[in-house]
mmCIF file of the C-alpha atoms, coordinates in Angstrom:
data_MODEL
# 
_entry.id   MODEL 
# 
loop_
_atom_site.group_PDB 
_atom_site.id 
_atom_site.type_symbol 
_atom_site.label_atom_id 
_atom_site.label_alt_id 
_atom_site.label_comp_id 
_atom_site.label_asym_id 
_atom_site.label_entity_id 
_atom_site.label_seq_id 
_atom_site.pdbx_PDB_ins_code 
_atom_site.Cartn_x 
_atom_site.Cartn_y 
_atom_site.Cartn_z 
_atom_site.occupancy 
_atom_site.B_iso_or_equiv 
_atom_site.pdbx_formal_charge 
_atom_site.auth_seq_id 
_atom_site.auth_comp_id 
_atom_site.auth_asym_id 
_atom_site.auth_atom_id 
_atom_site.pdbx_PDB_model_num 
ATOM 1   C CA . MET A 1 1   ? 2.268   -13.355 -15.974 1.00 0.00 ? 1   MET A CA 1 
ATOM 2   C CA . GLN A 1 2   ? 0.997   -15.733 -13.406 1.00 0.00 ? 2   GLN A CA 1 
ATOM 3   C CA . ALA A 1 3   ? 3.119   -14.484 -10.524 1.00 0.00 ? 3   ALA A CA 1 
ATOM 4   C CA . TYR A 1 4   ? 3.051   -10.594 -11.531 1.00 0.00 ? 4   TYR A CA 1 
ATOM 5   C CA . LEU A 1 5   ? -0.798  -10.305 -11.157 1.00 0.00 ? 5   LEU A CA 1 
ATOM 6   C CA . PRO A 1 6   ? -1.079  -11.699 -8.048  1.00 0.00 ? 6   PRO A CA 1 
ATOM 7   C CA . GLY A 1 7   ? 2.344   -9.402  -6.963  1.00 0.00 ? 7   GLY A CA 1 
ATOM 8   C CA . PHE A 1 8   ? 0.471   -6.483  -8.684  1.00 0.00 ? 8   PHE A CA 1 
ATOM 9   C CA . ALA A 1 9   ? -3.014  -7.469  -6.787  1.00 0.00 ? 9   ALA A CA 1 
ATOM 10  C CA . LEU A 1 10  ? -1.808  -7.761  -3.448  1.00 0.00 ? 10  LEU A CA 1 
ATOM 11  C CA . GLY A 1 11  ? 0.801   -4.745  -3.782  1.00 0.00 ? 11  GLY A CA 1 
ATOM 12  C CA . LEU A 1 12  ? -2.129  -2.977  -5.024  1.00 0.00 ? 12  LEU A CA 1 
ATOM 13  C CA . SER A 1 13  ? -4.609  -3.938  -2.496  1.00 0.00 ? 13  SER A CA 1 
ATOM 14  C CA . LEU A 1 14  ? -2.211  -2.978  0.551   1.00 0.00 ? 14  LEU A CA 1 
ATOM 15  C CA . ILE A 1 15  ? -1.180  0.258   -1.005  1.00 0.00 ? 15  ILE A CA 1 
ATOM 16  C CA . LEU A 1 16  ? -5.019  1.564   -1.165  1.00 0.00 ? 16  LEU A CA 1 
ATOM 17  C CA . ALA A 1 17  ? -5.767  1.399   2.364   1.00 0.00 ? 17  ALA A CA 1 
ATOM 18  C CA . ILE A 1 18  ? -6.151  5.187   3.538   1.00 0.00 ? 18  ILE A CA 1 
ATOM 19  C CA . GLY A 1 19  ? -3.489  6.338   5.743   1.00 0.00 ? 19  GLY A CA 1 
ATOM 20  C CA . ALA A 1 20  ? -1.276  9.040   6.411   1.00 0.00 ? 20  ALA A CA 1 
ATOM 21  C CA . GLN A 1 21  ? 1.024   8.690   3.569   1.00 0.00 ? 21  GLN A CA 1 
ATOM 22  C CA . ASN A 1 22  ? -1.802  7.915   1.131   1.00 0.00 ? 22  ASN A CA 1 
ATOM 23  C CA . ALA A 1 23  ? -3.838  11.242  2.390   1.00 0.00 ? 23  ALA A CA 1 
ATOM 24  C CA . PHE A 1 24  ? -0.112  13.279  2.158   1.00 0.00 ? 24  PHE A CA 1 
ATOM 25  C CA . VAL A 1 25  ? 0.205   12.321  -1.381  1.00 0.00 ? 25  VAL A CA 1 
ATOM 26  C CA . LEU A 1 26  ? -3.347  13.095  -2.347  1.00 0.00 ? 26  LEU A CA 1 
ATOM 27  C CA . LYS A 1 27  ? -3.174  16.821  -0.723  1.00 0.00 ? 27  LYS A CA 1 
ATOM 28  C CA . GLN A 1 28  ? 0.204   17.549  -2.637  1.00 0.00 ? 28  GLN A CA 1 
ATOM 29  C CA . GLY A 1 29  ? -1.421  16.434  -5.755  1.00 0.00 ? 29  GLY A CA 1 
ATOM 30  C CA . LEU A 1 30  ? -4.748  18.663  -4.901  1.00 0.00 ? 30  LEU A CA 1 
ATOM 31  C CA . LYS A 1 31  ? -2.272  21.345  -3.921  1.00 0.00 ? 31  LYS A CA 1 
ATOM 32  C CA . LYS A 1 32  ? -0.155  20.825  -7.191  1.00 0.00 ? 32  LYS A CA 1 
ATOM 33  C CA . GLN A 1 33  ? 2.886   21.126  -5.343  1.00 0.00 ? 33  GLN A CA 1 
ATOM 34  C CA . HIS A 1 34  ? 6.281   18.918  -5.700  1.00 0.00 ? 34  HIS A CA 1 
ATOM 35  C CA . VAL A 1 35  ? 3.888   16.215  -7.264  1.00 0.00 ? 35  VAL A CA 1 
ATOM 36  C CA . PHE A 1 36  ? 6.653   14.251  -8.873  1.00 0.00 ? 36  PHE A CA 1 
ATOM 37  C CA . LEU A 1 37  ? 9.056   14.495  -5.386  1.00 0.00 ? 37  LEU A CA 1 
ATOM 38  C CA . VAL A 1 38  ? 6.378   13.028  -3.347  1.00 0.00 ? 38  VAL A CA 1 
ATOM 39  C CA . CYS A 1 39  ? 5.316   9.963   -5.838  1.00 0.00 ? 39  CYS A CA 1 
ATOM 40  C CA . THR A 1 40  ? 8.847   9.151   -6.649  1.00 0.00 ? 40  THR A CA 1 
ATOM 41  C CA . ILE A 1 41  ? 10.116  9.002   -3.253  1.00 0.00 ? 41  ILE A CA 1 
ATOM 42  C CA . CYS A 1 42  ? 6.902   6.707   -1.916  1.00 0.00 ? 42  CYS A CA 1 
ATOM 43  C CA . ALA A 1 43  ? 7.464   4.284   -4.926  1.00 0.00 ? 43  ALA A CA 1 
ATOM 44  C CA . LEU A 1 44  ? 10.969  3.924   -4.603  1.00 0.00 ? 44  LEU A CA 1 
ATOM 45  C CA . SER A 1 45  ? 10.600  3.480   -1.277  1.00 0.00 ? 45  SER A CA 1 
ATOM 46  C CA . ASP A 1 46  ? 8.212   0.852   -1.279  1.00 0.00 ? 46  ASP A CA 1 
ATOM 47  C CA . ALA A 1 47  ? 10.320  -1.034  -4.220  1.00 0.00 ? 47  ALA A CA 1 
ATOM 48  C CA . ILE A 1 48  ? 13.431  -0.669  -1.565  1.00 0.00 ? 48  ILE A CA 1 
ATOM 49  C CA . LEU A 1 49  ? 11.145  -2.388  1.249   1.00 0.00 ? 49  LEU A CA 1 
ATOM 50  C CA . ILE A 1 50  ? 9.562   -4.709  -1.045  1.00 0.00 ? 50  ILE A CA 1 
ATOM 51  C CA . SER A 1 51  ? 12.948  -6.162  -2.513  1.00 0.00 ? 51  SER A CA 1 
ATOM 52  C CA . LEU A 1 52  ? 14.313  -6.706  1.125   1.00 0.00 ? 52  LEU A CA 1 
ATOM 53  C CA . GLY A 1 53  ? 11.200  -8.369  2.440   1.00 0.00 ? 53  GLY A CA 1 
ATOM 54  C CA . VAL A 1 54  ? 11.469  -10.666 -0.678  1.00 0.00 ? 54  VAL A CA 1 
ATOM 55  C CA . SER A 1 55  ? 15.267  -11.338 -0.354  1.00 0.00 ? 55  SER A CA 1 
ATOM 56  C CA . GLY A 1 56  ? 15.086  -11.621 3.418   1.00 0.00 ? 56  GLY A CA 1 
ATOM 57  C CA . PHE A 1 57  ? 12.245  -14.246 3.853   1.00 0.00 ? 57  PHE A CA 1 
ATOM 58  C CA . GLY A 1 58  ? 13.271  -16.559 0.834   1.00 0.00 ? 58  GLY A CA 1 
ATOM 59  C CA . ALA A 1 59  ? 16.592  -16.937 2.641   1.00 0.00 ? 59  ALA A CA 1 
ATOM 60  C CA . LEU A 1 60  ? 15.014  -17.388 5.757   1.00 0.00 ? 60  LEU A CA 1 
ATOM 61  C CA . VAL A 1 61  ? 12.241  -19.901 4.678   1.00 0.00 ? 61  VAL A CA 1 
ATOM 62  C CA . GLU A 1 62  ? 14.831  -22.142 3.185   1.00 0.00 ? 62  GLU A CA 1 
ATOM 63  C CA . ARG A 1 63  ? 16.788  -22.729 6.473   1.00 0.00 ? 63  ARG A CA 1 
ATOM 64  C CA . PHE A 1 64  ? 13.379  -22.969 8.381   1.00 0.00 ? 64  PHE A CA 1 
ATOM 65  C CA . PRO A 1 65  ? 10.797  -23.847 6.223   1.00 0.00 ? 65  PRO A CA 1 
ATOM 66  C CA . ILE A 1 66  ? 8.423   -23.717 9.343   1.00 0.00 ? 66  ILE A CA 1 
ATOM 67  C CA . VAL A 1 67  ? 8.623   -19.668 8.512   1.00 0.00 ? 67  VAL A CA 1 
ATOM 68  C CA . GLU A 1 68  ? 6.487   -20.003 5.884   1.00 0.00 ? 68  GLU A CA 1 
ATOM 69  C CA . GLN A 1 69  ? 3.333   -21.475 7.280   1.00 0.00 ? 69  GLN A CA 1 
ATOM 70  C CA . ILE A 1 70  ? 3.702   -19.207 10.125  1.00 0.00 ? 70  ILE A CA 1 
ATOM 71  C CA . ALA A 1 71  ? 4.230   -16.373 7.833   1.00 0.00 ? 71  ALA A CA 1 
ATOM 72  C CA . ARG A 1 72  ? 1.141   -17.501 6.081   1.00 0.00 ? 72  ARG A CA 1 
ATOM 73  C CA . PHE A 1 73  ? -1.473  -17.628 8.687   1.00 0.00 ? 73  PHE A CA 1 
ATOM 74  C CA . GLY A 1 74  ? -0.093  -14.512 10.652  1.00 0.00 ? 74  GLY A CA 1 
ATOM 75  C CA . GLY A 1 75  ? -0.306  -13.029 6.958   1.00 0.00 ? 75  GLY A CA 1 
ATOM 76  C CA . ALA A 1 76  ? -4.472  -14.120 6.465   1.00 0.00 ? 76  ALA A CA 1 
ATOM 77  C CA . ALA A 1 77  ? -4.446  -12.970 10.028  1.00 0.00 ? 77  ALA A CA 1 
ATOM 78  C CA . PHE A 1 78  ? -3.209  -9.544  9.171   1.00 0.00 ? 78  PHE A CA 1 
ATOM 79  C CA . LEU A 1 79  ? -5.180  -9.105  6.092   1.00 0.00 ? 79  LEU A CA 1 
ATOM 80  C CA . MET A 1 80  ? -8.692  -10.002 8.096   1.00 0.00 ? 80  MET A CA 1 
ATOM 81  C CA . VAL A 1 81  ? -7.739  -7.171  10.583  1.00 0.00 ? 81  VAL A CA 1 
ATOM 82  C CA . TYR A 1 82  ? -7.329  -4.883  7.571   1.00 0.00 ? 82  TYR A CA 1 
ATOM 83  C CA . ALA A 1 83  ? -10.191 -6.206  5.952   1.00 0.00 ? 83  ALA A CA 1 
ATOM 84  C CA . ALA A 1 84  ? -12.481 -5.672  9.367   1.00 0.00 ? 84  ALA A CA 1 
ATOM 85  C CA . MET A 1 85  ? -10.729 -2.070  10.141  1.00 0.00 ? 85  MET A CA 1 
ATOM 86  C CA . SER A 1 86  ? -11.872 -1.065  6.352   1.00 0.00 ? 86  SER A CA 1 
ATOM 87  C CA . PHE A 1 87  ? -15.150 -2.524  6.818   1.00 0.00 ? 87  PHE A CA 1 
ATOM 88  C CA . TYR A 1 88  ? -15.689 -0.867  10.134  1.00 0.00 ? 88  TYR A CA 1 
ATOM 89  C CA . SER A 1 89  ? -14.275 2.678   8.776   1.00 0.00 ? 89  SER A CA 1 
ATOM 90  C CA . ALA A 1 90  ? -16.698 2.238   5.997   1.00 0.00 ? 90  ALA A CA 1 
ATOM 91  C CA . TYR A 1 91  ? -19.430 1.915   8.378   1.00 0.00 ? 91  TYR A CA 1 
ATOM 92  C CA . LYS A 1 92  ? -18.881 4.101   11.490  1.00 0.00 ? 92  LYS A CA 1 
ATOM 93  C CA . THR A 1 93  ? -16.007 7.122   9.878   1.00 0.00 ? 93  THR A CA 1 
ATOM 94  C CA . ARG A 1 94  ? -17.211 9.951   7.572   1.00 0.00 ? 94  ARG A CA 1 
ATOM 95  C CA . HIS A 1 95  ? -14.358 10.655  5.607   1.00 0.00 ? 95  HIS A CA 1 
ATOM 96  C CA . SER A 1 96  ? -14.245 14.190  3.875   1.00 0.00 ? 96  SER A CA 1 
ATOM 97  C CA . LEU A 1 97  ? -11.558 15.795  1.859   1.00 0.00 ? 97  LEU A CA 1 
ATOM 98  C CA . ASN A 1 98  ? -11.224 19.515  2.721   1.00 0.00 ? 98  ASN A CA 1 
ATOM 99  C CA . PRO A 1 99  ? -7.542  20.862  1.095   1.00 0.00 ? 99  PRO A CA 1 
ATOM 100 C CA . GLU A 1 100 ? -6.567  24.091  2.577   1.00 0.00 ? 100 GLU A CA 1 
ATOM 101 C CA . GLY A 1 101 ? -4.929  26.317  0.521   1.00 0.00 ? 101 GLY A CA 1 
ATOM 102 C CA . SER A 1 102 ? -1.547  27.359  1.479   1.00 0.00 ? 102 SER A CA 1 
ATOM 103 C CA . ALA A 1 103 ? 1.955   28.954  0.547   1.00 0.00 ? 103 ALA A CA 1 
ATOM 104 C CA . PRO A 1 104 ? 4.531   26.687  -1.596  1.00 0.00 ? 104 PRO A CA 1 
ATOM 105 C CA . GLU A 1 105 ? 6.640   24.928  0.704   1.00 0.00 ? 105 GLU A CA 1 
ATOM 106 C CA . SER A 1 106 ? 10.357  24.187  -0.063  1.00 0.00 ? 106 SER A CA 1 
ATOM 107 C CA . ALA A 1 107 ? 11.047  20.532  -1.933  1.00 0.00 ? 107 ALA A CA 1 
ATOM 108 C CA . LEU A 1 108 ? 13.299  20.007  1.203   1.00 0.00 ? 108 LEU A CA 1 
ATOM 109 C CA . LYS A 1 109 ? 10.426  20.043  3.633   1.00 0.00 ? 109 LYS A CA 1 
ATOM 110 C CA . ILE A 1 110 ? 7.788   18.472  1.446   1.00 0.00 ? 110 ILE A CA 1 
ATOM 111 C CA . ALA A 1 111 ? 10.778  15.575  0.969   1.00 0.00 ? 111 ALA A CA 1 
ATOM 112 C CA . LEU A 1 112 ? 11.470  15.312  4.464   1.00 0.00 ? 112 LEU A CA 1 
ATOM 113 C CA . ILE A 1 113 ? 7.860   14.904  5.967   1.00 0.00 ? 113 ILE A CA 1 
ATOM 114 C CA . CYS A 1 114 ? 7.184   12.440  2.481   1.00 0.00 ? 114 CYS A CA 1 
ATOM 115 C CA . LEU A 1 115 ? 10.359  10.263  4.325   1.00 0.00 ? 115 LEU A CA 1 
ATOM 116 C CA . GLY A 1 116 ? 8.600   10.386  7.816   1.00 0.00 ? 116 GLY A CA 1 
ATOM 117 C CA . PHE A 1 117 ? 5.300   9.564   6.766   1.00 0.00 ? 117 PHE A CA 1 
ATOM 118 C CA . THR A 1 118 ? 6.916   6.417   4.616   1.00 0.00 ? 118 THR A CA 1 
ATOM 119 C CA . TRP A 1 119 ? 9.743   5.385   6.946   1.00 0.00 ? 119 TRP A CA 1 
ATOM 120 C CA . LEU A 1 120 ? 8.538   6.144   10.388  1.00 0.00 ? 120 LEU A CA 1 
ATOM 121 C CA . ASN A 1 121 ? 5.112   4.532   9.675   1.00 0.00 ? 121 ASN A CA 1 
ATOM 122 C CA . PRO A 1 122 ? 5.324   0.769   11.342  1.00 0.00 ? 122 PRO A CA 1 
ATOM 123 C CA . HIS A 1 123 ? 2.490   -0.317  9.044   1.00 0.00 ? 123 HIS A CA 1 
ATOM 124 C CA . VAL A 1 124 ? 4.354   -0.100  5.764   1.00 0.00 ? 124 VAL A CA 1 
ATOM 125 C CA . TYR A 1 125 ? 7.213   -2.371  6.913   1.00 0.00 ? 125 TYR A CA 1 
ATOM 126 C CA . LEU A 1 126 ? 4.207   -5.125  7.970   1.00 0.00 ? 126 LEU A CA 1 
ATOM 127 C CA . ASP A 1 127 ? 3.137   -4.649  4.464   1.00 0.00 ? 127 ASP A CA 1 
ATOM 128 C CA . THR A 1 128 ? 5.856   -4.595  2.700   1.00 0.00 ? 128 THR A CA 1 
ATOM 129 C CA . VAL A 1 129 ? 8.657   -6.507  4.343   1.00 0.00 ? 129 VAL A CA 1 
ATOM 130 C CA . VAL A 1 130 ? 6.333   -8.831  6.273   1.00 0.00 ? 130 VAL A CA 1 
ATOM 131 C CA . LEU A 1 131 ? 3.349   -9.466  4.407   1.00 0.00 ? 131 LEU A CA 1 
ATOM 132 C CA . LEU A 1 132 ? 4.832   -9.255  0.857   1.00 0.00 ? 132 LEU A CA 1 
ATOM 133 C CA . GLY A 1 133 ? 7.995   -11.126 1.531   1.00 0.00 ? 133 GLY A CA 1 
ATOM 134 C CA . SER A 1 134 ? 6.159   -13.943 3.487   1.00 0.00 ? 134 SER A CA 1 
ATOM 135 C CA . ILE A 1 135 ? 3.368   -14.658 0.148   1.00 0.00 ? 135 ILE A CA 1 
ATOM 136 C CA . SER A 1 136 ? 6.311   -13.949 -2.071  1.00 0.00 ? 136 SER A CA 1 
ATOM 137 C CA . THR A 1 137 ? 7.694   -17.363 -0.902  1.00 0.00 ? 137 THR A CA 1 
ATOM 138 C CA . GLN A 1 138 ? 4.742   -19.031 -2.494  1.00 0.00 ? 138 GLN A CA 1 
ATOM 139 C CA . TYR A 1 139 ? 5.973   -17.943 -5.946  1.00 0.00 ? 139 TYR A CA 1 
ATOM 140 C CA . SER A 1 140 ? 9.799   -19.086 -5.352  1.00 0.00 ? 140 SER A CA 1 
ATOM 141 C CA . ASP A 1 141 ? 9.698   -20.146 -9.078  1.00 0.00 ? 141 ASP A CA 1 
ATOM 142 C CA . ASN A 1 142 ? 9.038   -16.961 -10.586 1.00 0.00 ? 142 ASN A CA 1 
ATOM 143 C CA . ILE A 1 143 ? 9.571   -14.130 -7.149  1.00 0.00 ? 143 ILE A CA 1 
ATOM 144 C CA . GLY A 1 144 ? 10.957  -11.828 -9.624  1.00 0.00 ? 144 GLY A CA 1 
ATOM 145 C CA . ALA A 1 145 ? 7.855   -11.771 -11.551 1.00 0.00 ? 145 ALA A CA 1 
ATOM 146 C CA . PHE A 1 146 ? 5.800   -11.304 -8.204  1.00 0.00 ? 146 PHE A CA 1 
ATOM 147 C CA . THR A 1 147 ? 8.337   -8.797  -6.962  1.00 0.00 ? 147 THR A CA 1 
ATOM 148 C CA . PHE A 1 148 ? 8.158   -6.630  -10.180 1.00 0.00 ? 148 PHE A CA 1 
ATOM 149 C CA . GLY A 1 149 ? 4.394   -7.056  -9.485  1.00 0.00 ? 149 GLY A CA 1 
ATOM 150 C CA . ALA A 1 150 ? 3.831   -5.559  -6.171  1.00 0.00 ? 150 ALA A CA 1 
ATOM 151 C CA . ILE A 1 151 ? 6.808   -3.026  -7.090  1.00 0.00 ? 151 ILE A CA 1 
ATOM 152 C CA . SER A 1 152 ? 4.842   -1.656  -10.553 1.00 0.00 ? 152 SER A CA 1 
ATOM 153 C CA . ALA A 1 153 ? 1.585   -1.222  -8.594  1.00 0.00 ? 153 ALA A CA 1 
ATOM 154 C CA . SER A 1 154 ? 3.285   1.145   -6.237  1.00 0.00 ? 154 SER A CA 1 
ATOM 155 C CA . PHE A 1 155 ? 4.486   3.098   -8.808  1.00 0.00 ? 155 PHE A CA 1 
ATOM 156 C CA . VAL A 1 156 ? 1.123   2.930   -10.736 1.00 0.00 ? 156 VAL A CA 1 
ATOM 157 C CA . PHE A 1 157 ? -0.800  3.791   -7.665  1.00 0.00 ? 157 PHE A CA 1 
ATOM 158 C CA . PHE A 1 158 ? 1.128   6.732   -6.158  1.00 0.00 ? 158 PHE A CA 1 
ATOM 159 C CA . TYR A 1 159 ? 1.954   8.374   -9.963  1.00 0.00 ? 159 TYR A CA 1 
ATOM 160 C CA . SER A 1 160 ? -2.332  8.011   -10.248 1.00 0.00 ? 160 SER A CA 1 
ATOM 161 C CA . LEU A 1 161 ? -2.727  9.061   -7.201  1.00 0.00 ? 161 LEU A CA 1 
ATOM 162 C CA . GLY A 1 162 ? -0.374  12.283  -6.829  1.00 0.00 ? 162 GLY A CA 1 
ATOM 163 C CA . TYR A 1 163 ? -1.581  13.482  -10.752 1.00 0.00 ? 163 TYR A CA 1 
ATOM 164 C CA . GLY A 1 164 ? -5.295  12.256  -10.568 1.00 0.00 ? 164 GLY A CA 1 
ATOM 165 C CA . SER A 1 165 ? -6.319  13.748  -7.531  1.00 0.00 ? 165 SER A CA 1 
ATOM 166 C CA . ARG A 1 166 ? -6.942  16.989  -8.943  1.00 0.00 ? 166 ARG A CA 1 
ATOM 167 C CA . VAL A 1 167 ? -9.975  15.046  -10.987 1.00 0.00 ? 167 VAL A CA 1 
ATOM 168 C CA . LEU A 1 168 ? -11.332 13.630  -7.553  1.00 0.00 ? 168 LEU A CA 1 
ATOM 169 C CA . ILE A 1 169 ? -11.990 16.885  -5.919  1.00 0.00 ? 169 ILE A CA 1 
ATOM 170 C CA . PRO A 1 170 ? -15.239 16.826  -6.573  1.00 0.00 ? 170 PRO A CA 1 
ATOM 171 C CA . VAL A 1 171 ? -15.625 13.179  -5.740  1.00 0.00 ? 171 VAL A CA 1 
ATOM 172 C CA . PHE A 1 172 ? -13.575 13.222  -2.396  1.00 0.00 ? 172 PHE A CA 1 
ATOM 173 C CA . GLU A 1 173 ? -15.478 16.142  -0.745  1.00 0.00 ? 173 GLU A CA 1 
ATOM 174 C CA . LYS A 1 174 ? -18.405 13.656  -0.469  1.00 0.00 ? 174 LYS A CA 1 
ATOM 175 C CA . PRO A 1 175 ? -18.119 10.802  2.904   1.00 0.00 ? 175 PRO A CA 1 
ATOM 176 C CA . ARG A 1 176 ? -20.225 8.771   0.341   1.00 0.00 ? 176 ARG A CA 1 
ATOM 177 C CA . ALA A 1 177 ? -16.887 8.063   -1.624  1.00 0.00 ? 177 ALA A CA 1 
ATOM 178 C CA . TRP A 1 178 ? -14.802 7.364   1.294   1.00 0.00 ? 178 TRP A CA 1 
ATOM 179 C CA . GLN A 1 179 ? -17.131 4.923   2.129   1.00 0.00 ? 179 GLN A CA 1 
ATOM 180 C CA . ILE A 1 180 ? -17.339 2.884   -0.947  1.00 0.00 ? 180 ILE A CA 1 
ATOM 181 C CA . LEU A 1 181 ? -13.335 2.865   -1.141  1.00 0.00 ? 181 LEU A CA 1 
ATOM 182 C CA . GLU A 1 182 ? -13.209 1.310   2.378   1.00 0.00 ? 182 GLU A CA 1 
ATOM 183 C CA . ILE A 1 183 ? -15.539 -1.639  1.268   1.00 0.00 ? 183 ILE A CA 1 
ATOM 184 C CA . ILE A 1 184 ? -13.919 -2.171  -1.551  1.00 0.00 ? 184 ILE A CA 1 
ATOM 185 C CA . ILE A 1 185 ? -10.600 -2.594  0.146   1.00 0.00 ? 185 ILE A CA 1 
ATOM 186 C CA . GLY A 1 186 ? -12.082 -4.618  2.840   1.00 0.00 ? 186 GLY A CA 1 
ATOM 187 C CA . ILE A 1 187 ? -13.727 -7.050  0.131   1.00 0.00 ? 187 ILE A CA 1 
ATOM 188 C CA . VAL A 1 188 ? -10.221 -7.429  -1.886  1.00 0.00 ? 188 VAL A CA 1 
ATOM 189 C CA . MET A 1 189 ? -8.309  -7.924  1.888   1.00 0.00 ? 189 MET A CA 1 
ATOM 190 C CA . SER A 1 190 ? -10.866 -10.442 2.945   1.00 0.00 ? 190 SER A CA 1 
ATOM 191 C CA . ALA A 1 191 ? -10.487 -12.518 -0.501  1.00 0.00 ? 191 ALA A CA 1 
ATOM 192 C CA . LEU A 1 192 ? -6.718  -12.400 -0.190  1.00 0.00 ? 192 LEU A CA 1 
ATOM 193 C CA . ALA A 1 193 ? -6.839  -13.761 3.825   1.00 0.00 ? 193 ALA A CA 1 
ATOM 194 C CA . ILE A 1 194 ? -9.125  -16.467 2.340   1.00 0.00 ? 194 ILE A CA 1 
ATOM 195 C CA . SER A 1 195 ? -6.764  -17.626 -0.413  1.00 0.00 ? 195 SER A CA 1 
ATOM 196 C CA . LEU A 1 196 ? -3.553  -17.819 1.822   1.00 0.00 ? 196 LEU A CA 1 
ATOM 197 C CA . LEU A 1 197 ? -5.711  -20.115 4.245   1.00 0.00 ? 197 LEU A CA 1 
ATOM 198 C CA . ARG A 1 198 ? -6.016  -22.541 0.987   1.00 0.00 ? 198 ARG A CA 1 
# 
C-alpha cells in the first residue's frame, strides 16, 4: 500500500491536466457517444506506456545509477513547469465548456481519433514513460504496487470522466470551475516536485 498510493496519486495528478485527450473524453461523455470505447482505449494505452516506462527505467538504472539522479531532477523540473502552466492557465485563461450537438460518428472514426490524441501526444510519453518511469526507481522493492497504482489511476480517471461528465455540464460551463481545477493541479504538481528533490 505504501507504493500503491504514491503511484496512484502521481498517475492521477499527471492525467488531470487539461489537454486534448481529456477534452475529447469529456466531450464524448457529454455527447454519450462511444464512451466505453474511448475510456478503454485511453486507459489501456496508459497501462502499456506506464509498464514500458517502469520496466525500461528499472533496467537502465541498474546499469547506469546516475540516470536515476538525472531523471529525478529532470522529473522535478518537469513537474514544476507543469505546475507553473496550471497556475498561469488559472490566472490568464478563461476555459468554458460548450459541447455542440452533432450526428453520431462511427466507432472506428472515434477510435482512430482517440488513438491519435493518445499516441501522437508527446506529453503522454513524458508523463508515463519518462516521468513515471524515473520516479518508479524509488520504489524498486514494491515496483509492482507502484505500477498498479499508476495504472489503476488511469482507469479510474478515464471511466469517471467519460461517464461522470454528463453530471458536470452545468459546472464546467462556468470558467471559474476550470480555474479551480487548474489551481488544484498546480498545487499537487508542486508538492510532488518538492518530494522528488528531498
